[in-house]
N, CA, C and O atoms as a Tripos MOL2 file, in Angstrom:
@<TRIPOS>MOLECULE
protein
  240   239    60     0     0
PROTEIN
NO_CHARGES

@<TRIPOS>ATOM
      1 N           1.0920   -1.3430    0.0980 N.3       1 MET1
      2 CA         -0.1570    0.1590    0.0240 C.3       1 MET1
      3 C           0.8220    1.3970   -0.1410 C.2       1 MET1
      4 O           1.9780    1.2130    0.2420 O.2       1 MET1
      5 N           0.6160    2.1770   -0.4720 N.am      2 ARG2
      6 CA          1.3940    3.7080   -0.4400 C.3       2 ARG2
      7 C           0.3510    4.6790   -0.2160 C.2       2 ARG2
      8 O          -0.7360    4.2710   -0.6270 O.2       2 ARG2
      9 N           0.3150    6.0910    0.4180 N.am      3 HIS3
     10 CA         -0.1780    7.0290    0.8250 C.3       3 HIS3
     11 C           0.2810    8.4380    0.3270 C.2       3 HIS3
     12 O           1.1550    8.9520    1.0250 O.2       3 HIS3
     13 N          -0.1120    9.0950   -0.6600 N.am      4 VAL4
     14 CA          0.0920    9.9420   -1.2730 C.3       4 VAL4
     15 C          -0.4710   11.5970   -0.9170 C.2       4 VAL4
     16 O          -1.6100   11.8970   -1.2740 O.2       4 VAL4
     17 N           0.2620   12.4610   -0.3150 N.am      5 MET5
     18 CA          0.3820   13.5080    0.3580 C.3       5 MET5
     19 C           0.0850   14.5260   -0.9590 C.2       5 MET5
     20 O           0.8350   14.3730   -1.9240 O.2       5 MET5
     21 N          -0.8710   15.4600   -1.0400 N.am      6 LEU6
     22 CA         -1.4490   16.5650   -2.3020 C.3       6 LEU6
     23 C          -0.7120   17.3310   -1.5390 C.2       6 LEU6
     24 O          -0.1210   16.9600   -0.5250 O.2       6 LEU6
     25 N          -0.7210   18.2470   -1.9250 N.am      7 PRO7
     26 CA         -0.6480   20.0790   -1.4450 C.3       7 PRO7
     27 C          -2.0450   20.7030   -1.6630 C.2       7 PRO7
     28 O          -2.6420   20.5280   -2.7250 O.2       7 PRO7
     29 N          -2.3920   21.1940   -0.9830 N.am      8 LYS8
     30 CA         -4.3030   21.5320   -0.6360 C.3       8 LYS8
     31 C          -4.5030   22.0160   -1.8500 C.2       8 LYS8
     32 O          -5.6470   21.8060   -2.2530 O.2       8 LYS8
     33 N          -3.7510   22.6400   -2.6500 N.am      9 ASP9
     34 CA         -4.2070   23.2300   -3.7920 C.3       9 ASP9
     35 C          -4.7440   22.5910   -4.9670 C.2       9 ASP9
     36 O          -5.6760   22.8450   -5.7290 O.2       9 ASP9
     37 N          -3.6220   21.4200   -4.8570 N.am     10 ILE10
     38 CA         -3.9550   20.0280   -5.7370 C.3      10 ILE10
     39 C          -5.3370   19.6160   -5.3730 C.2      10 ILE10
     40 O          -6.3080   19.6440   -6.1290 O.2      10 ILE10
     41 N          -5.3140   19.1870   -4.0000 N.am     11 ALA11
     42 CA         -6.3390   18.1760   -3.2870 C.3      11 ALA11
     43 C          -7.8160   18.7810   -4.1480 C.2      11 ALA11
     44 O          -8.5460   18.0440   -4.8110 O.2      11 ALA11
     45 N          -7.9820   19.9030   -4.0040 N.am     12 LYS12
     46 CA         -9.3090   20.2550   -4.0620 C.3      12 LYS12
     47 C         -10.0600   19.9230   -5.3920 C.2      12 LYS12
     48 O         -11.2540   20.1160   -5.6200 O.2      12 LYS12
     49 N          -8.8580   19.2370   -6.4520 N.am     13 HIS13
     50 CA         -9.4590   18.7060   -8.1540 C.3      13 HIS13
     51 C          -9.7020   17.4350   -7.6020 C.2      13 HIS13
     52 O         -10.5220   16.8600   -8.3180 O.2      13 HIS13
     53 N          -9.2690   16.5660   -6.4090 N.am     14 VAL14
     54 CA         -9.6530   15.4370   -6.4950 C.3      14 VAL14
     55 C         -11.1980   15.1390   -6.3170 C.2      14 VAL14
     56 O         -11.9010   15.7530   -5.5140 O.2      14 VAL14
     57 N         -11.7310   13.9490   -7.3010 N.am     15 PRO15
     58 CA        -13.3260   14.2530   -7.1460 C.3      15 PRO15
     59 C         -14.0440   13.3490   -5.6950 C.2      15 PRO15
     60 O         -13.6090   12.3550   -5.1140 O.2      15 PRO15
     61 N         -14.8800   13.9000   -5.5230 N.am     16 LYS16
     62 CA        -15.3400   13.1090   -4.3340 C.3      16 LYS16
     63 C         -16.5400   12.2320   -4.4260 C.2      16 LYS16
     64 O         -17.2670   11.8030   -3.5300 O.2      16 LYS16
     65 N         -16.5910   12.0250   -6.0280 N.am     17 THR17
     66 CA        -17.8950   11.3000   -6.4010 C.3      17 THR17
     67 C         -17.2340    9.6340   -6.0020 C.2      17 THR17
     68 O         -17.7470    8.7570   -5.3060 O.2      17 THR17
     69 N         -15.9950    9.6380   -6.7050 N.am     18 HIS18
     70 CA        -15.4300    8.5510   -7.2620 C.3      18 HIS18
     71 C         -14.1260    8.5280   -6.9350 C.2      18 HIS18
     72 O         -13.4520    9.4310   -6.4390 O.2      18 HIS18
     73 N         -13.7150    7.0910   -7.3420 N.am     19 LEU19
     74 CA        -12.0740    6.7630   -6.8740 C.3      19 LEU19
     75 C         -11.7650    6.8710   -8.8390 C.2      19 LEU19
     76 O         -12.2750    6.8090   -9.9580 O.2      19 LEU19
     77 N         -10.2190    7.1210   -7.8480 N.am     20 MET20
     78 CA         -9.7530    8.0420   -9.3070 C.3      20 MET20
     79 C          -9.0470    6.4940  -10.5080 C.2      20 MET20
     80 O          -8.6040    5.4320  -10.0720 O.2      20 MET20
     81 N          -9.1250    6.7500  -11.4770 N.am     21 SER21
     82 CA         -8.3630    5.8860  -12.6130 C.3      21 SER21
     83 C          -6.8130    6.3780  -12.9950 C.2      21 SER21
     84 O          -6.4710    7.5550  -12.8810 O.2      21 SER21
     85 N          -6.2400    5.7020  -13.2950 N.am     22 GLU22
     86 CA         -4.7420    5.7760  -13.1930 C.3      22 GLU22
     87 C          -5.0270    7.3620  -14.1970 C.2      22 GLU22
     88 O          -4.4450    8.2720  -13.6070 O.2      22 GLU22
     89 N          -5.4540    7.6810  -14.9790 N.am     23 THR23
     90 CA         -5.3930    8.6950  -15.9510 C.3      23 THR23
     91 C          -5.4980    9.7190  -15.2710 C.2      23 THR23
     92 O          -4.6050   10.5660  -15.2390 O.2      23 THR23
     93 N          -6.8090    9.8340  -14.4900 N.am     24 GLU24
     94 CA         -7.5620   10.9390  -13.4890 C.3      24 GLU24
     95 C          -5.9410   11.3910  -12.8840 C.2      24 GLU24
     96 O          -5.2420   12.2890  -13.3530 O.2      24 GLU24
     97 N          -5.6100   10.5230  -11.7630 N.am     25 TRP25
     98 CA         -4.4280   10.8910  -10.5950 C.3      25 TRP25
     99 C          -2.9980   11.0290  -11.3230 C.2      25 TRP25
    100 O          -2.3210   11.7960  -10.6390 O.2      25 TRP25
    101 N          -2.3930   10.6540  -12.2690 N.am     26 ARG26
    102 CA         -1.3510   11.1250  -13.2790 C.3      26 ARG26
    103 C          -1.7280   12.1860  -13.9960 C.2      26 ARG26
    104 O          -0.8410   12.9640  -14.3480 O.2      26 ARG26
    105 N          -2.8980   12.4110  -14.3120 N.am     27 ASN27
    106 CA         -3.4080   14.3090  -14.5990 C.3      27 ASN27
    107 C          -3.2350   15.4270  -13.4310 C.2      27 ASN27
    108 O          -3.3440   16.6020  -13.7810 O.2      27 ASN27
    109 N          -2.9700   15.1310  -12.0500 N.am     28 LEU28
    110 CA         -3.2760   15.7100  -10.5410 C.3      28 LEU28
    111 C          -1.6510   15.8080  -10.4130 C.2      28 LEU28
    112 O          -1.1450   16.5590   -9.5800 O.2      28 LEU28
    113 N          -0.6470   14.7790  -11.5340 N.am     29 GLY29
    114 CA          0.8030   15.2880  -11.3640 C.3      29 GLY29
    115 C           1.3930   13.7990  -10.4860 C.2      29 GLY29
    116 O           2.5650   13.4250  -10.5400 O.2      29 GLY29
    117 N           0.4760   13.2060   -9.8290 N.am     30 VAL30
    118 CA          1.2290   11.9780   -9.3270 C.3      30 VAL30
    119 C           1.7910   11.3510  -10.1120 C.2      30 VAL30
    120 O           1.2960   11.1460  -11.2200 O.2      30 VAL30
    121 N           3.6560   10.6020   -9.5470 N.am     31 GLN31
    122 CA          4.1810    9.5470  -10.6300 C.3      31 GLN31
    123 C           4.4780    8.6710   -9.5070 C.2      31 GLN31
    124 O           4.8320    8.7850   -8.3340 O.2      31 GLN31
    125 N           4.0700    7.3690  -10.6840 N.am     32 GLN32
    126 CA          4.7730    5.9770   -9.2700 C.3      32 GLN32
    127 C           4.4130    5.5040  -10.8110 C.2      32 GLN32
    128 O           3.9240    5.9650  -11.8430 O.2      32 GLN32
    129 N           4.9620    4.3090  -10.3020 N.am     33 SER33
    130 CA          5.2260    3.1540  -11.2960 C.3      33 SER33
    131 C           3.5780    2.5360  -11.9260 C.2      33 SER33
    132 O           2.5130    3.0040  -11.5240 O.2      33 SER33
    133 N           3.6570    1.7050  -12.6980 N.am     34 GLN34
    134 CA          2.2760    1.0300  -12.8840 C.3      34 GLN34
    135 C           2.0450    0.5760  -12.2140 C.2      34 GLN34
    136 O           2.8120    0.3250  -11.2850 O.2      34 GLN34
    137 N           0.6930    0.1440  -12.2880 N.am     35 GLY35
    138 CA         -0.6300   -1.2430  -11.5870 C.3      35 GLY35
    139 C          -1.0930   -0.9780  -10.1900 C.2      35 GLY35
    140 O          -1.8670   -1.6930   -9.5530 O.2      35 GLY35
    141 N          -0.3300    0.5310   -9.6410 N.am     36 TRP36
    142 CA         -1.2880    1.0910   -8.5660 C.3      36 TRP36
    143 C          -2.4260    1.2770   -8.9220 C.2      36 TRP36
    144 O          -2.7290    1.4470  -10.1030 O.2      36 TRP36
    145 N          -3.3710    1.2750   -7.8200 N.am     37 VAL37
    146 CA         -5.0590    1.3640   -7.9950 C.3      37 VAL37
    147 C          -5.1760    1.8960   -6.7070 C.2      37 VAL37
    148 O          -4.8650    1.4370   -5.6080 O.2      37 VAL37
    149 N          -5.9240    3.4540   -7.2210 N.am     38 HIS38
    150 CA         -6.5590    4.2920   -6.5530 C.3      38 HIS38
    151 C          -8.2890    3.3120   -5.5390 C.2      38 HIS38
    152 O          -9.3600    2.9960   -6.0590 O.2      38 HIS38
    153 N          -7.7810    3.1030   -3.8730 N.am     39 TYR39
    154 CA         -8.5070    2.3580   -3.7820 C.3      39 TYR39
    155 C          -9.4990    2.7950   -2.7770 C.2      39 TYR39
    156 O         -10.5290    2.1210   -2.7600 O.2      39 TYR39
    157 N          -9.4070    3.9480   -1.7840 N.am     40 MET40
    158 CA        -10.1300    4.4800   -1.0890 C.3      40 MET40
    159 C          -9.7470    5.6990   -1.1690 C.2      40 MET40
    160 O          -8.7190    6.2530   -1.5570 O.2      40 MET40
    161 N         -11.2640    6.2180   -0.5110 N.am     41 ILE41
    162 CA        -11.1700    7.8460   -0.5500 C.3      41 ILE41
    163 C         -11.6190    7.5980    1.6230 C.2      41 ILE41
    164 O         -12.5190    6.9350    2.1390 O.2      41 ILE41
    165 N         -10.5230    8.4610    2.2850 N.am     42 HIS42
    166 CA        -10.7930    8.1500    3.8280 C.3      42 HIS42
    167 C         -10.9780   10.0530    3.8490 C.2      42 HIS42
    168 O         -10.1500   10.9580    3.7410 O.2      42 HIS42
    169 N         -12.2980   10.0390    4.0190 N.am     43 GLN43
    170 CA        -13.1520   11.4330    4.4690 C.3      43 GLN43
    171 C         -12.3690   12.5050    5.3950 C.2      43 GLN43
    172 O         -12.3710   13.7230    5.2170 O.2      43 GLN43
    173 N         -11.6890   11.7900    6.4360 N.am     44 PRO44
    174 CA        -11.2830   12.8810    7.2400 C.3      44 PRO44
    175 C         -10.1230   13.7220    6.7750 C.2      44 PRO44
    176 O          -9.8930   14.7960    7.3300 O.2      44 PRO44
    177 N          -9.1130   13.1190    5.4210 N.am     45 GLU45
    178 CA         -8.2680   13.2620    5.1340 C.3      45 GLU45
    179 C          -8.0540   13.1480    3.3920 C.2      45 GLU45
    180 O          -7.1470   12.6040    2.7610 O.2      45 GLU45
    181 N          -9.0840   13.7740    2.9840 N.am     46 PRO46
    182 CA         -8.9820   13.5070    1.2420 C.3      46 PRO46
    183 C          -7.9860   14.2360    0.4760 C.2      46 PRO46
    184 O          -7.9390   14.2080   -0.7540 O.2      46 PRO46
    185 N          -7.1850   14.8950    1.2260 N.am     47 HIS47
    186 CA         -6.0200   15.2220    0.7700 C.3      47 HIS47
    187 C          -4.6740   14.2590    0.5370 C.2      47 HIS47
    188 O          -3.5500   14.5120    0.1050 O.2      47 HIS47
    189 N          -5.3140   13.0270    1.0280 N.am     48 ILE48
    190 CA         -4.4920   12.0380    1.2600 C.3      48 ILE48
    191 C          -4.8820   10.4670    0.3560 C.2      48 ILE48
    192 O          -5.7880    9.6870    0.6520 O.2      48 ILE48
    193 N          -3.9480   10.3380   -0.7280 N.am     49 LEU49
    194 CA         -4.3830    9.3470   -1.8800 C.3      49 LEU49
    195 C          -4.2360    7.8730   -1.6680 C.2      49 LEU49
    196 O          -3.1320    7.4010   -1.9380 O.2      49 LEU49
    197 N          -5.2480    7.0030   -1.1900 N.am     50 LEU50
    198 CA         -4.8130    5.0990   -0.6630 C.3      50 LEU50
    199 C          -4.7930    4.4980   -2.1180 C.2      50 LEU50
    200 O          -5.6570    4.1890   -2.9390 O.2      50 LEU50
    201 N          -3.4860    4.4750   -2.0710 N.am     51 PHE51
    202 CA         -3.2640    3.1140   -3.0940 C.3      51 PHE51
    203 C          -2.9030    1.9890   -2.9340 C.2      51 PHE51
    204 O          -2.1060    1.9280   -1.9980 O.2      51 PHE51
    205 N          -3.1920    0.5900   -3.6160 N.am     52 ARG52
    206 CA         -2.3080   -0.5330   -3.7830 C.3      52 ARG52
    207 C          -2.6690   -1.5420   -4.8600 C.2      52 ARG52
    208 O          -3.6060   -1.6600   -5.6500 O.2      52 ARG52
    209 N          -1.5480   -2.2350   -4.5820 N.am     53 ARG53
    210 CA         -1.3710   -3.3830   -6.0350 C.3      53 ARG53
    211 C          -1.0810   -4.6560   -5.9420 C.2      53 ARG53
    212 O          -0.4730   -5.2990   -5.0870 O.2      53 ARG53
    213 N          -1.5090   -4.8940   -6.7680 N.am     54 PRO54
    214 CA         -1.3900   -7.0100   -5.9470 C.3      54 PRO54
    215 C           0.0460   -7.2270   -5.8070 C.2      54 PRO54
    216 O           0.8980   -6.5810   -6.4170 O.2      54 PRO54
    217 N           0.2990   -8.2740   -4.8800 N.am     55 LEU55
    218 CA          1.3660   -8.6180   -4.9650 C.3      55 LEU55
    219 C           1.7030   -9.7030   -6.1930 C.2      55 LEU55
    220 O           0.8960  -10.5760   -6.5090 O.2      55 LEU55
    221 N           3.0310   -9.5290   -6.8560 N.am     56 PRO56
    222 CA          3.7690  -10.1150   -7.7850 C.3      56 PRO56
    223 C           3.2770  -11.7140   -7.2280 C.2      56 PRO56
    224 O           3.2180  -12.1820   -6.0910 O.2      56 PRO56
    225 N           3.0200  -12.1930   -8.3320 N.am     57 SER57
    226 CA          2.4820  -13.8120   -8.0660 C.3      57 SER57
    227 C           4.0710  -14.8130   -8.1370 C.2      57 SER57
    228 O           5.0080  -14.5220   -8.8810 O.2      57 SER57
    229 N           4.0580  -15.7510   -7.3830 N.am     58 GLN58
    230 CA          5.3410  -16.2600   -7.5370 C.3      58 GLN58
    231 C           5.0660  -17.8290   -7.8290 C.2      58 GLN58
    232 O           4.0440  -18.4660   -7.5720 O.2      58 GLN58
    233 N           6.4240  -18.3310   -8.5220 N.am     59 LYS59
    234 CA          6.3440  -19.4120   -9.6980 C.3      59 LYS59
    235 C           7.1540  -20.2390   -8.7050 C.2      59 LYS59
    236 O           7.9850  -19.6130   -8.0460 O.2      59 LYS59
    237 N           7.0540  -21.3770   -8.5240 N.am     60 SER60
    238 CA          7.4040  -22.5810   -7.9050 C.3      60 SER60
    239 C           8.1640  -23.2730   -8.4370 C.2      60 SER60
    240 O           8.4940  -24.3400   -7.9200 O.2      60 SER60
@<TRIPOS>BOND
     1     1     2 1
     2     2     3 1
     3     3     4 2
     4     3     5 am
     5     5     6 1
     6     6     7 1
     7     7     8 2
     8     7     9 am
     9     9    10 1
    10    10    11 1
    11    11    12 2
    12    11    13 am
    13    13    14 1
    14    14    15 1
    15    15    16 2
    16    15    17 am
    17    17    18 1
    18    18    19 1
    19    19    20 2
    20    19    21 am
    21    21    22 1
    22    22    23 1
    23    23    24 2
    24    23    25 am
    25    25    26 1
    26    26    27 1
    27    27    28 2
    28    27    29 am
    29    29    30 1
    30    30    31 1
    31    31    32 2
    32    31    33 am
    33    33    34 1
    34    34    35 1
    35    35    36 2
    36    35    37 am
    37    37    38 1
    38    38    39 1
    39    39    40 2
    40    39    41 am
    41    41    42 1
    42    42    43 1
    43    43    44 2
    44    43    45 am
    45    45    46 1
    46    46    47 1
    47    47    48 2
    48    47    49 am
    49    49    50 1
    50    50    51 1
    51    51    52 2
    52    51    53 am
    53    53    54 1
    54    54    55 1
    55    55    56 2
    56    55    57 am
    57    57    58 1
    58    58    59 1
    59    59    60 2
    60    59    61 am
    61    61    62 1
    62    62    63 1
    63    63    64 2
    64    63    65 am
    65    65    66 1
    66    66    67 1
    67    67    68 2
    68    67    69 am
    69    69    70 1
    70    70    71 1
    71    71    72 2
    72    71    73 am
    73    73    74 1
    74    74    75 1
    75    75    76 2
    76    75    77 am
    77    77    78 1
    78    78    79 1
    79    79    80 2
    80    79    81 am
    81    81    82 1
    82    82    83 1
    83    83    84 2
    84    83    85 am
    85    85    86 1
    86    86    87 1
    87    87    88 2
    88    87    89 am
    89    89    90 1
    90    90    91 1
    91    91    92 2
    92    91    93 am
    93    93    94 1
    94    94    95 1
    95    95    96 2
    96    95    97 am
    97    97    98 1
    98    98    99 1
    99    99   100 2
   100    99   101 am
   101   101   102 1
   102   102   103 1
   103   103   104 2
   104   103   105 am
   105   105   106 1
   106   106   107 1
   107   107   108 2
   108   107   109 am
   109   109   110 1
   110   110   111 1
   111   111   112 2
   112   111   113 am
   113   113   114 1
   114   114   115 1
   115   115   116 2
   116   115   117 am
   117   117   118 1
   118   118   119 1
   119   119   120 2
   120   119   121 am
   121   121   122 1
   122   122   123 1
   123   123   124 2
   124   123   125 am
   125   125   126 1
   126   126   127 1
   127   127   128 2
   128   127   129 am
   129   129   130 1
   130   130   131 1
   131   131   132 2
   132   131   133 am
   133   133   134 1
   134   134   135 1
   135   135   136 2
   136   135   137 am
   137   137   138 1
   138   138   139 1
   139   139   140 2
   140   139   141 am
   141   141   142 1
   142   142   143 1
   143   143   144 2
   144   143   145 am
   145   145   146 1
   146   146   147 1
   147   147   148 2
   148   147   149 am
   149   149   150 1
   150   150   151 1
   151   151   152 2
   152   151   153 am
   153   153   154 1
   154   154   155 1
   155   155   156 2
   156   155   157 am
   157   157   158 1
   158   158   159 1
   159   159   160 2
   160   159   161 am
   161   161   162 1
   162   162   163 1
   163   163   164 2
   164   163   165 am
   165   165   166 1
   166   166   167 1
   167   167   168 2
   168   167   169 am
   169   169   170 1
   170   170   171 1
   171   171   172 2
   172   171   173 am
   173   173   174 1
   174   174   175 1
   175   175   176 2
   176   175   177 am
   177   177   178 1
   178   178   179 1
   179   179   180 2
   180   179   181 am
   181   181   182 1
   182   182   183 1
   183   183   184 2
   184   183   185 am
   185   185   186 1
   186   186   187 1
   187   187   188 2
   188   187   189 am
   189   189   190 1
   190   190   191 1
   191   191   192 2
   192   191   193 am
   193   193   194 1
   194   194   195 1
   195   195   196 2
   196   195   197 am
   197   197   198 1
   198   198   199 1
   199   199   200 2
   200   199   201 am
   201   201   202 1
   202   202   203 1
   203   203   204 2
   204   203   205 am
   205   205   206 1
   206   206   207 1
   207   207   208 2
   208   207   209 am
   209   209   210 1
   210   210   211 1
   211   211   212 2
   212   211   213 am
   213   213   214 1
   214   214   215 1
   215   215   216 2
   216   215   217 am
   217   217   218 1
   218   218   219 1
   219   219   220 2
   220   219   221 am
   221   221   222 1
   222   222   223 1
   223   223   224 2
   224   223   225 am
   225   225   226 1
   226   226   227 1
   227   227   228 2
   228   227   229 am
   229   229   230 1
   230   230   231 1
   231   231   232 2
   232   231   233 am
   233   233   234 1
   234   234   235 1
   235   235   236 2
   236   235   237 am
   237   237   238 1
   238   238   239 1
   239   239   240 2
@<TRIPOS>SUBSTRUCTURE
     1 MET1         2 RESIDUE 1 A MET
     2 ARG2         6 RESIDUE 1 A ARG
     3 HIS3        10 RESIDUE 1 A HIS
     4 VAL4        14 RESIDUE 1 A VAL
     5 MET5        18 RESIDUE 1 A MET
     6 LEU6        22 RESIDUE 1 A LEU
     7 PRO7        26 RESIDUE 1 A PRO
     8 LYS8        30 RESIDUE 1 A LYS
     9 ASP9        34 RESIDUE 1 A ASP
    10 ILE10       38 RESIDUE 1 A ILE
    11 ALA11       42 RESIDUE 1 A ALA
    12 LYS12       46 RESIDUE 1 A LYS
    13 HIS13       50 RESIDUE 1 A HIS
    14 VAL14       54 RESIDUE 1 A VAL
    15 PRO15       58 RESIDUE 1 A PRO
    16 LYS16       62 RESIDUE 1 A LYS
    17 THR17       66 RESIDUE 1 A THR
    18 HIS18       70 RESIDUE 1 A HIS
    19 LEU19       74 RESIDUE 1 A LEU
    20 MET20       78 RESIDUE 1 A MET
    21 SER21       82 RESIDUE 1 A SER
    22 GLU22       86 RESIDUE 1 A GLU
    23 THR23       90 RESIDUE 1 A THR
    24 GLU24       94 RESIDUE 1 A GLU
    25 TRP25       98 RESIDUE 1 A TRP
    26 ARG26      102 RESIDUE 1 A ARG
    27 ASN27      106 RESIDUE 1 A ASN
    28 LEU28      110 RESIDUE 1 A LEU
    29 GLY29      114 RESIDUE 1 A GLY
    30 VAL30      118 RESIDUE 1 A VAL
    31 GLN31      122 RESIDUE 1 A GLN
    32 GLN32      126 RESIDUE 1 A GLN
    33 SER33      130 RESIDUE 1 A SER
    34 GLN34      134 RESIDUE 1 A GLN
    35 GLY35      138 RESIDUE 1 A GLY
    36 TRP36      142 RESIDUE 1 A TRP
    37 VAL37      146 RESIDUE 1 A VAL
    38 HIS38      150 RESIDUE 1 A HIS
    39 TYR39      154 RESIDUE 1 A TYR
    40 MET40      158 RESIDUE 1 A MET
    41 ILE41      162 RESIDUE 1 A ILE
    42 HIS42      166 RESIDUE 1 A HIS
    43 GLN43      170 RESIDUE 1 A GLN
    44 PRO44      174 RESIDUE 1 A PRO
    45 GLU45      178 RESIDUE 1 A GLU
    46 PRO46      182 RESIDUE 1 A PRO
    47 HIS47      186 RESIDUE 1 A HIS
    48 ILE48      190 RESIDUE 1 A ILE
    49 LEU49      194 RESIDUE 1 A LEU
    50 LEU50      198 RESIDUE 1 A LEU
    51 PHE51      202 RESIDUE 1 A PHE
    52 ARG52      206 RESIDUE 1 A ARG
    53 ARG53      210 RESIDUE 1 A ARG
    54 PRO54      214 RESIDUE 1 A PRO
    55 LEU55      218 RESIDUE 1 A LEU
    56 PRO56      222 RESIDUE 1 A PRO
    57 SER57      226 RESIDUE 1 A SER
    58 GLN58      230 RESIDUE 1 A GLN
    59 LYS59      234 RESIDUE 1 A LYS
    60 SER60      238 RESIDUE 1 A SER
């Protein structure tokens, strides 16, 4: 999991009605590797984006 804190002036552009697609959060200036998913909005701190991505599968 990863938490990204946005500056207040950028955070006002975060949608309140839905989780963002990768295109949406990249358009806000968030830079991270592919595969991260915006999975939750924490209402007390909407300027903090919560991301997760699946663990890589391990082959035996």
